[in-house]
C-alpha positions as CSV (number, residue, x, y, z in Angstrom):
1,M,30.0,46.1,53.6
2,P,30.6,42.9,55.0
3,N,34.3,41.5,55.5
4,L,35.6,38.2,57.0
5,F,35.5,39.6,60.4
6,S,31.8,40.9,60.2
7,C,29.0,39.1,62.1
8,N,27.0,38.7,59.3
9,Y,29.5,38.0,56.3
10,L,28.0,34.6,55.2
11,A,24.4,36.3,55.1
12,R,25.2,39.5,53.3
13,K,28.0,38.8,50.8
14,P,26.1,36.7,48.4
15,I,23.2,39.3,48.4
16,E,26.0,42.0,47.7
17,L,27.5,40.1,44.9
18,A,23.9,39.4,43.5
19,M,22.8,43.3,43.8
20,K,26.0,44.6,42.0
21,E,25.2,42.3,39.1
22,F,21.5,43.2,39.0
23,A,22.3,46.7,38.8
24,G,24.3,46.2,35.7
25,N,21.0,45.7,33.9
26,F,19.9,49.4,33.9
27,D,21.1,52.8,32.4
28,K,20.8,56.3,33.6
29,N,17.3,56.8,32.0
30,Q,15.7,53.7,33.7
31,K,13.9,53.8,37.2
32,V,14.3,51.1,39.9
33,L,11.9,50.9,42.9
34,D,13.0,49.4,46.2
35,V,10.0,48.0,48.0
36,G,10.7,48.1,51.8
37,C,13.9,50.0,51.3
38,G,15.1,50.5,54.9
39,K,18.2,52.9,54.5
40,K,18.8,51.4,51.1
41,P,22.1,49.7,51.5
42,Y,22.5,48.8,47.8
43,A,21.5,52.1,46.1
44,K,25.1,53.3,45.3
45,F,25.4,50.1,43.0
46,F,22.7,51.5,40.6
47,S,23.4,54.5,38.2
48,C,19.7,54.8,37.4
49,E,17.0,56.7,39.4
50,Y,16.6,54.8,42.6
51,I,13.3,55.1,44.3
52,G,12.9,54.0,47.7
53,L,9.4,52.9,49.3
54,D,8.9,52.4,53.2
55,P,6.1,52.6,55.7
56,Y,8.7,54.3,58.2
57,K,9.4,57.7,57.2
58,E,12.5,57.6,59.9
59,V,14.4,55.8,57.1
60,A,13.9,58.8,54.8
61,P,12.4,57.0,51.9
62,E,11.3,58.7,48.4
63,I,7.8,57.3,49.1
64,V,6.4,56.7,52.4
65,A,3.7,54.0,51.8
66,N,3.0,50.1,52.5
67,A,4.2,48.0,50.1
68,W,0.6,46.4,49.0
69,E,-0.4,50.1,48.3
70,I,2.2,51.5,46.1
71,P,1.1,55.0,45.1
72,L,2.8,54.9,41.4
73,P,1.1,54.4,38.0
74,D,0.8,51.1,36.3
75,N,4.1,50.3,34.1
76,S,6.0,53.0,35.9
77,V,9.4,51.4,36.7
78,D,12.0,49.4,35.0
79,G,13.3,47.3,37.9
80,I,12.2,46.2,41.3
81,V,14.5,45.6,44.6
82,L,12.8,43.5,47.2
83,N,15.7,43.0,49.5
84,Q,15.1,41.1,53.0
85,S,11.8,42.9,53.2
86,L,9.1,40.4,52.4
87,E,9.4,38.7,55.5
88,H,8.2,42.1,57.2
89,I,5.3,42.7,54.9
90,A,2.0,41.4,56.4
91,Q,0.0,41.3,53.0
92,T,2.4,39.1,51.0
93,E,0.4,38.4,47.8
94,K,-0.9,42.0,47.6
95,T,2.5,43.3,47.6
96,I,3.5,41.0,44.8
97,S,0.4,42.0,42.7
98,E,1.5,45.6,43.2
99,I,4.9,44.9,42.1
100,K,3.5,43.3,38.8
101,R,1.5,46.3,38.3
102,V,4.1,49.0,38.4
103,L,6.6,46.9,36.8
104,K,7.0,47.6,33.0
105,L,6.7,44.8,30.5
106,N,9.8,42.6,30.4
107,G,11.0,44.7,33.5
108,I,13.0,42.6,35.9
109,G,13.3,42.2,39.8
110,I,15.3,41.0,42.3
111,V,14.0,39.4,45.5
112,T,16.0,38.3,48.6
113,V,14.3,36.6,51.6
114,P,15.2,34.5,54.5
115,Q,14.6,30.7,55.1
116,T,16.6,30.3,58.1
117,M,17.0,33.4,60.3
118,K,16.4,34.6,63.9
119,N,13.8,37.3,64.7
120,H,15.7,40.1,63.2
121,S,13.3,43.0,63.0
122,M,14.5,46.5,63.7
123,P,12.5,47.5,66.9
124,I,9.9,50.3,66.1
125,L,8.4,52.6,68.9
126,S,5.1,50.9,69.3
127,E,3.3,54.2,69.2
128,K,4.0,54.3,65.5
129,I,2.2,50.8,65.0
130,K,-1.5,51.2,64.5
131,L,-2.5,48.1,66.4
132,N,-5.2,48.6,69.4
133,N,-4.6,45.4,71.1
134,F,-1.1,46.4,72.2
135,D,-0.6,48.6,75.3
136,K,1.5,51.4,74.3
137,N,2.8,52.2,77.8
138,E,3.6,48.5,78.3
139,I,5.2,47.6,75.1
140,K,7.6,50.4,73.9
141,F,8.8,48.4,70.8
142,F,7.2,46.2,68.4
143,S,9.2,43.9,66.1
144,V,7.6,43.2,62.7
145,D,8.9,39.9,61.4
146,Y,6.2,37.8,59.9
147,Y,7.4,35.2,57.5
148,R,10.2,32.6,56.2
149,F,10.2,31.3,52.9
150,T,11.1,28.0,51.0
151,K,11.9,27.5,47.4
152,F,8.6,26.1,46.6
153,G,6.8,28.9,48.3
154,L,8.7,31.5,46.3
155,I,7.7,29.5,43.0
156,Y,4.1,29.8,44.1
157,L,3.9,33.4,45.0
158,F,5.7,34.5,41.9
159,K,3.8,32.1,39.6
160,D,2.6,35.2,37.4
161,F,6.5,36.1,36.8
162,K,9.0,34.4,34.8
163,I,11.5,33.1,36.9
164,I,15.1,33.5,35.6
165,S,17.1,32.2,38.5
166,L,16.4,31.0,42.2
167,K,19.4,30.1,44.2
168,E,20.4,29.3,47.7
169,T,22.9,31.7,49.2
170,S,24.6,29.1,51.5
171,G,24.4,25.4,52.5
172,Y,23.7,23.3,55.7
173,F,27.1,24.1,57.5
174,S,27.8,27.6,56.6
175,T,24.2,28.5,57.6
176,I,24.9,27.0,61.1
177,F,28.1,29.0,61.4
178,Q,26.1,32.1,60.5
179,L,23.5,31.6,63.2
180,I,26.2,31.0,65.6
181,N,27.9,34.5,64.7
182,Y,24.5,36.0,65.2
183,F,24.2,34.4,68.5
184,F,27.4,36.2,69.8
185,S,26.8,39.3,67.9
186,S,23.5,39.8,70.0
187,F,25.7,40.5,73.0
188,G,26.4,44.1,71.5
189,I,30.1,43.7,72.1
190,K,31.1,42.4,68.5
191,V,34.7,43.5,68.6
192,I,35.4,40.9,71.4
193,F,34.0,38.2,69.0
194,M,35.7,39.1,65.9
195,P,38.0,36.1,66.0
196,I,35.0,33.7,66.0
197,F,33.2,35.5,63.3
198,F,36.4,35.2,61.2
199,F,36.7,31.5,62.0
200,N,33.4,30.8,61.4
201,N,33.0,32.7,57.9
202,L,36.1,31.0,57.0
203,M,34.5,27.5,57.7
204,G,31.5,28.7,56.1
205,I,33.0,29.6,52.8
206,V,35.3,26.4,53.0
207,S,32.4,24.0,53.6
208,D,30.3,25.5,50.7
209,S,32.9,25.3,48.3
210,L,33.8,21.8,49.1
211,F,30.1,20.7,48.8
212,N,29.8,22.8,45.6
213,I,32.6,20.8,44.1
214,L,31.2,17.5,45.4
215,G,27.9,18.3,43.9
216,S,29.6,19.0,40.3
217,L,30.7,15.8,40.2
218,N,29.0,13.3,37.9
219,I,28.0,11.0,40.8
220,D,24.3,10.7,41.4
221,A,24.8,10.2,45.2
222,L,26.8,13.2,45.6
223,Q,24.5,15.2,43.7
224,R,21.3,14.1,45.5
225,F,23.0,14.6,48.7
226,K,24.2,18.4,47.6
227,H,20.6,19.4,46.2
228,L,18.4,17.4,48.7
229,I,20.3,17.9,51.8
230,Y,23.0,20.2,52.1
231,D,21.1,23.1,50.2
232,S,18.1,22.4,52.2
233,L,19.2,24.6,54.9
234,T,20.0,27.7,53.5
235,L,20.1,31.3,54.9
236,N,18.7,33.0,52.1
237,Y,17.2,32.9,48.5
238,I,18.0,35.0,45.7
239,L,15.3,35.1,43.1
240,I,15.5,37.0,39.6
241,I,12.1,37.3,38.0
242,K,10.8,39.2,34.8
243,N,7.1,40.5,34.0
244,D,7.0,38.6,30.9
245,K,3.1,39.1,30.4
246,K,0.7,41.6,31.7
């Protein structure tokens, strides 16, 4: 889990806190499906049955399948986790339709997606990607990173669900500090840059805290600045949805 010396603290910490809170909605008799699970970093927060779905068997999911072809019956899971995976899924709307199909009535889901992020795919051996227009000998790795999302795009994509909440994880300055951290971390010698990570993480926290306080004041100009400008450059969105109708 990230700490103040981590290169990804400003991006990951808000998601970690949101996942802990979301996990508290489920008991041991329920099922949660993690779509595009990867290595299931937040499974430990859940006391219920936690099922991972991913197209790559290398990450050892319970189900190996595409997100838009979920091999589960209708109304079969109580919760959905879609964590930093929707941008890697080519068929976005089909995936969301599948999520609605397998999620029980009044089931809930958490969706985290990037708005401002570098290409951050995990390199996959190109021989595992079924695309004939790539020379497998020339291109050894293929990075799958298709999309970025805005608040309005999420509202549209999840229009068939009830949106419980939709929040930015960071503001203008903390987003920039995080991107700087990612730049230095890309050199692969993170320990050398830990003082920079710490400083940038601290400045990001201070910046967001300051503008959250200013935005809470009953001053129209400050509120408009906070919501229309400062929040407009966020790293990620955290969306909580409910399947309130079938």
